[in-house]
N, C-alpha and C positions, 0 to 999 in steps of 0.2 A: 800401710798394712793392718793395722786396727779396724780399717775399715772394712776390709775386705773379712777379716776375722766377725765381725761384728754380724754383716750379711748372713754368713754362712750360719752363725747362731742364731738369725732370726726364722731362718726356712727351717733349720733340724727344730727348733720350737714350737712352730707353724705345724709342721709334721707331727710331730709328737701331740699336741693337742687333739690333731684330727684324730690319733689312733688312740687314744686312752679314750676323749669324751666325746665323740663324734663332731665337734664344731669345726666346721670347714672353711678357713680362713686362705686357702692356698691361689686362690684366685682374685683376692683383693690386692688392692694396690700397695707395692710394695714399699713404697714412700711411706703412706698413709700407716702402714703395720707398724713401720720403724719407729715413725713419730710416737704413736701410742705407746709402744712396751718400751721407749724411753723415757716418758712420763711416768710409765708404772714402777719401773727401776728406781727414780727418784723418788716419787712418792713412799716406796716401799724401803728404801736405804740398801738396796740389793746393788751390787755392784757389775754384775755382768748377767748376760741373758742366760748362759749355759746354767748360772745359779739359779735364776727364777725358771727356770726349765724346772731343775730337781724339785725345787720347793712346789710347784704346780704340778708334776708326778706323783709326788707321793700325800700330798694333802688337798683333797677335793674340794674342801671347803675355801682354800686360800684362790686356787680357778675362779670360783664365784666371783671373788674381788678383782682377780683381773681381768675375766672377761667385762666387768663395767668400764676398764680402760677400752678394751679392744672395742667394744660395741658405741661406746661414748657416742652421744649424738648431741645437736642445740634445737631444740623445739621450742614452741610457744602456742597458744591457742590463734589460731587466725592468723597464722604467720605467712607474710607476703598478702596482704586482704586482697590485694588484686585478683589472689589466683582463686578465693572462695567468691568473692564479687564474680567472678565468671560463670565458678560452678553455680552459683543460684539462676544467673541470668540466662546462661546459654546451654548449660546440660538440664538442670533441673526441669524444665519446660517438656524434657524429651522424656523424663524418666517418667512424668507423670501418667505419660500413656501405659504403663505398665502397671498390671494388678499387684504384681509383689515386685521387690525390688532389692538386689544385692550387690554391696558397696564393699571394696577390699583396701584396708589401708594397710600395706604394706611395708615393714619396717616404722612399727606405730611409736616406739620408744616406750614414752609415760603416758601415752593415752590423750595427749592434749589435742591431736589433729583429729582422733575418731572423736572427742565429743564437739570438737568446732561443726564437722557434718552434720553430726546430731541436732545439734542446737539451729541449723539450717534449715535441716528436712524439717524440723519441728513446726517454726516457722512456716515453711512453705506447705503444710497440713499433709506431710508424706509417712512422716515416723513411724505410724501406724503399719503401714505398709513397707520399710524397710528393714534389713537384718543387715549390722556393721561387722564385718570379719576384722580386727585388727591385731594385727599379728608380728613377731618379733622374734628375736633369738635369744633376747636376755631374759631369764627369769624374775630376775629383781624390777626389771621395768617393766614388764607385764602385771606383775603382785602391786606396784605402785599406781599403774594405769588402773588396775580394777578396784584400788582404793578412791582413785577420783578426788584425792585430795591435793592442793598445790598451795603455795607460799603466800600468803598477802600480800605481800610487797611485789609480786607479779602480776596481781589482777590488774592493777592500773594500766599495764601495754597492754592486757587482753580486752581490758575494754574500748582503749584506743583500736587495738586493731578490730575488734568488731564492728564497732562504725564504723569504719573506713571500707570495710569489708559488705557493707548494704544493710547489716543488721536492723531489725523490723522495732524490737522492744527496747528497755532498759536490760543491761546483762544483768545487773541482780536478780535478774529472774531465774537466772541459770544455777546461781550458788547461795549457797549459806557460810556465812562468818564467824568467826569466833575471833579472840586478838591475834592470833597469827597464824591461824589458816584458813583456808575456803574450800568447801567440801560441794563437788559435783551434785546437781539436782539429781537423786535416785532416777526420774521417770527418763531422763537421760539414758543411763546405763539398761534398760532392760532391753535394746534394740541392737547393743553391742556385745558381741563374742570377744574377747582376747583369748589367740591363742598362740602357740609357738609353732613358726614354719618358718626355715630358713631357704631364701631364694637361692642358694648355692647346691642343696641337695635333695630340697623337697618339690613333689609336683602339684599338677592343677589339684584343686580340692572341693569346685563349685562353678558355677557358672554366673559372672559378675555384669552388672550394666556399667558399674563403672570403677576403675582402679586408678588410687593414689597413692604413689612412689616416690615423694620427695627424699632430694639430699640424701639418696641411699648409693645410685647408681657411682656416683663420683670417687667414691670408696671402692670402686670395681674394678679389676681390669676388663682389657675388650671382650674376652671371651666370658668372662662372669656378665657380662654387661648385656650381652646378645643372649645369653640363658634367660636372664632375669625378663627380657624384654617379649622374648619368646614365651616365655609363660604368661606373660599378661596378656598377650595377644591369643594365646588358647585358651586363657581365662572368663574372655568376654564374648560377651553374646553378639552376636549380628548390628552391627553400627554400635557397638558399647564403645565408652570412652576411657580414656588414659591420660593420667596428668602427672606429671614429673618435675623435678624440681628447677628452678629459676636458670640455674647454672646448668643445667643437664640440655640434652637433645637427642632424638631419634634420628637426626641426618648421617650420621655415618653409621647407623647400627645395622646389621644384616636385615631387621625388621623394619627398614625405615618405608618401603613401599607398602607395606602391608597398613597405614595409617595415614589419615588426611589432619593437615592442624583446623583445629577448629577455634581454639583461641591461641592463638600464634604466641603473640605477648607472655598468655601467663603458663604458656606449654603446656595444653590441654591438645589432644589429638583426638582422632574419632577413627574406627576401625572400619576398614574397607572390607566389602562382603568377601 
C-alpha cells in the first residue's frame, strides 16, 4: 500500500511542478524520478512527497534546491574519450567544409562537455568559425558552466581523458589553477552560448551541423525520447551529425530510419537526406 501511495504522490508532485514552475518531468522515466525524489527526502529530512510538494509550492527558492536533485547528472571533461576521438577523426573533417559551424550540446549540465568540444575545435583550427550552443534546464548548472571553474582534484582525470581523446597539446594550456580550483581559458568561452532549453517543451532554435546529447535520453520515457530525437533531426542540416550516450540507441526510436551509423561504437550518427 505504501508503494501505491508513494507513486500517487510522485505523480501529483510532477504535475504540481509543471503547473507552478513550467518544468515538465511528466515524461521522464518514473523510476528515475522516484529515485531522485527519494534522495531529496533524505537530504532535506522530509518524510513524504506530499510534504515536499507543499514546501516546493510555497517556497520558490526551495524548488531551486530540489531542481538540483531532479536534474543531477554525472559529467566530466572528455568523458568517454573515444567519443571525442571519433568526433575529431570522423566528424571534424566534414565540419571543415562549412564556412560557419553551429554545434548544440543538449543537456550540458555544468559545461564540461561544451568546453571539451571547444578545445578540440581550437586544436583543429575551427574555433573562430564555430558557435557552440550549450543548453540545460537547470539555472544553477548553467551558472556554473558560464563560470567555467572546476575542482582541481578533477583535473587529473580530465587530463587523462584529454590525452586518450587524442589531445594534441598539454592540457594545462586550457586552464589556470590556484590552490583549489581550475578556471577554463577565457578564449574558449567566446564561442559558447549557455542557455535554458527544455527537450520536453521547447522547439528547434537554429540549424546545426552537430548535436551532442549524451546520457540524457536514458532518463526519458519512450514518448519523450522520440520527441527529443525528432527535435535533433529537425535541428540538423542535411548530412548533419548526432552523438548520443554509450548506453543509448536510435535503434528503437521512431526516427531510426532517418539516420545512418557513422561511428557506431561511439554512438555517432549522420542524418540521411
